[in-house]
ZAMARGU-4260 file (C-alpha; in steps of 0.2 Angstrom, whole numbers, plus 5000, padded with zeros to 4 digits):
<rodrens>
0) 4999/5001/5001 | 5005/5018/4996 | 5013/5027/5011 | 5003/5039/5021 | 5006/5055/5028
5) 4996/5069/5039 | 4993/5086/5033 | 4995/5099/5047 | 4987/5115/5041 | 4987/5131/5054
10) 4977/5145/5049 | 4966/5160/5055 | 4948/5154/5066 | 4934/5150/5056 | 4943/5145/5040
15) 4945/5128/5046 | 4928/5120/5039 | 4935/5127/5022 | 4951/5119/5021 | 4942/5105/5023
20) 4931/5107/5010 | 4945/5113/4999 | 4955/5096/5005 | 4939/5087/5001 | 4938/5093/4982
25) 4958/5088/4980 | 4952/5069/4986 | 4959/5071/5006 | 4943/5068/5016 | 4948/5064/5030
30) 4950/5077/5045 | 4950/5082/5062 | 4951/5101/5069 | 4955/5106/5085 | 4956/5126/5091
35) 4973/5133/5095 | 4981/5148/5098 | 4998/5158/5090 | 5011/5165/5100 | 5012/5182/5094
40) 5006/5196/5103 | 4990/5205/5096 | 5000/5220/5093 | 5014/5209/5080 | 4998/5202/5072
45) 4991/5217/5067 | 5007/5225/5062 | 5011/5208/5051 | 4994/5208/5046 | 4993/5189/5051
50) 4974/5193/5057 | 4968/5185/5073 | 4980/5173/5086 | 4964/5163/5087 | 4969/5148/5075
55) 4960/5131/5070 | 4972/5117/5068 | 4965/5103/5053 | 4977/5087/5055 | 4972/5076/5037
60) 4976/5060/5033 | 4981/5057/5014 | 4991/5045/5003 | 5007/5053/5000 | 5005/5057/4980
65) 4988/5064/4987 | 4998/5074/5000 | 5011/5080/4985 | 4997/5087/4974 | 4989/5097/4987
70) 5003/5103/4992 | 5009/5108/4975 | 4993/5115/4971 | 4992/5126/4987 | 5008/5133/4984
75) 5003/5138/4965 | 4984/5140/4959 | 4976/5139/4975 | 4988/5151/4982 | 4977/5167/4989
80) 4962/5155/4989 | 4963/5147/5007 | 4955/5162/5013 | 4969/5168/5024 | 4984/5168/5032
85) 4993/5150/5038 | 5005/5137/5036 | 5000/5119/5031 | 5014/5104/5033 | 5017/5088/5027
90) 5022/5075/5042 | 5026/5055/5035 | 5020/5043/5047 | 5024/5024/5049 | 5006/5017/5053
95) 4988/5021/5051 | 4969/5013/5057 | 4969/5001/5037 | 4951/5007/5036 | 4956/5026/5034
100) 4973/5020/5026 | 4960/5011/5012 | 4952/5025/5009 | 4964/5038/5006 | 4974/5026/4996
105) 4955/5025/4986 | 4952/5044/4985 | 4973/5045/4981 | 4970/5033/4965 | 4957/5045/4957
110) 4968/5058/4954 | 4979/5062/4939 | 4996/5065/4938 | 5003/5083/4932 | 5019/5082/4926
115) 5031/5095/4935 | 5023/5094/4952 | 5039/5090/4959 | 5044/5098/4976 | 5061/5097/4985
120) 5060/5088/5000 | 5062/5103/5014 | 5073/5106/5027 | 5063/5109/5041 | 5056/5101/5058
125) 5040/5100/5068 | 5044/5102/5086 | 5030/5097/5100 | 5031/5101/5118 | 5018/5096/5128
130) 5021/5108/5145 | 5008/5112/5158 | 4998/5124/5155 | 5000/5142/5159 | 5018/5138/5154
135) 5019/5140/5135 | 5025/5159/5136 | 5041/5154/5145 | 5045/5138/5132 | 5043/5148/5118
140) 5055/5162/5126 | 5067/5148/5125 | 5062/5143/5109 | 5064/5160/5103 | 5081/5163/5110
145) 5087/5148/5101 | 5080/5154/5085 | 5062/5150/5083 | 5049/5162/5075 | 5032/5156/5085
150) 5022/5143/5086 | 5002/5137/5089 | 4996/5133/5106 | 4983/5118/5108 | 4975/5111/5123
155) 4975/5094/5130 | 4977/5081/5143 | 4990/5071/5150 | 4986/5052/5153 | 4996/5038/5158
160) 5004/5049/5174 | 5005/5034/5187 | 5021/5024/5178 | 5030/5041/5173 | 5028/5050/5193
165) 5033/5031/5200 | 5047/5031/5188 | 5054/5051/5189 | 5047/5052/5208 | 5036/5068/5202
170) 5019/5073/5204 | 5013/5078/5187 | 5000/5090/5182 | 4985/5083/5170 | 4981/5097/5163
175) 4992/5102/5146 | 4996/5113/5133 | 5005/5107/5118 | 5016/5119/5108 | 5018/5117/5090
180) 5034/5123/5082 | 5040/5123/5065 | 5058/5127/5063 | 5074/5123/5053 | 5080/5106/5055
185) 5099/5114/5060 | 5090/5123/5073 | 5080/5108/5082 | 5095/5101/5092 | 5100/5118/5101
190) 5081/5122/5103 | 5075/5106/5111 | 5090/5104/5121 | 5089/5121/5128 | 5068/5116/5131
195) 5071/5101/5141 | 5086/5110/5150 | 5076/5122/5157 | 5058/5116/5155 | 5060/5098/5158
200) 5050/5084/5169 | 5057/5091/5185 | 5053/5109/5181 | 5037/5118/5184 | 5032/5117/5165
205) 5034/5096/5165 | 5038/5099/5147 | 5038/5082/5136 | 5043/5085/5118 | 5048/5076/5102
210) 5053/5082/5085 | 5045/5075/5067 | 5053/5078/5051 | 5044/5088/5039 | 5044/5084/5019
215) 5033/5096/5013 | 5028/5114/5020 | 5015/5130/5012 | 5014/5147/5019 | 4998/5151/5016
</rodrens>
């Protein structure tokens, strides 16, 4: 079966539904949407003309060929047709529920590939930092001091605390925020090391972090 991708789209609040409709027309039909918030101040957003800091985060599942074609189109003929500013990245995944994968592959088969739609693999990474609520500003300050430009915050809740607490003799807070930061790959290591050193599990932020490779990226 064809390899699968996650398409992560971070757009202005209210644009998530429109993005899903657009993606369905491009044979990407399966989506999960949640609210997020950009880390830039409202003053900076106004200066840069980026609209509200409130975001829609859309996670879409697609076959590799469909994801590649979609991002190519977003970077070309669909540019300016998404209804607002944002960022879209394609991330490889190593496993997916077979029913979802089969549906994604079925939709990809209906695409007619066009010549000249090659996109170079980007040298970017997605850092995910899961930290205690109220600590995202400190985490972003550390990341920006090492070269990061901004991020998006998604609310969540940590489960499976017992084993972590027993193993490391810490009391963990279940209420969490996930900070998603796209950075050039050469900055990934220094940023993650700094965040772990200053905001790791034994700190107030109790951060857990990982990184994912980005294969394609489009700024809307």
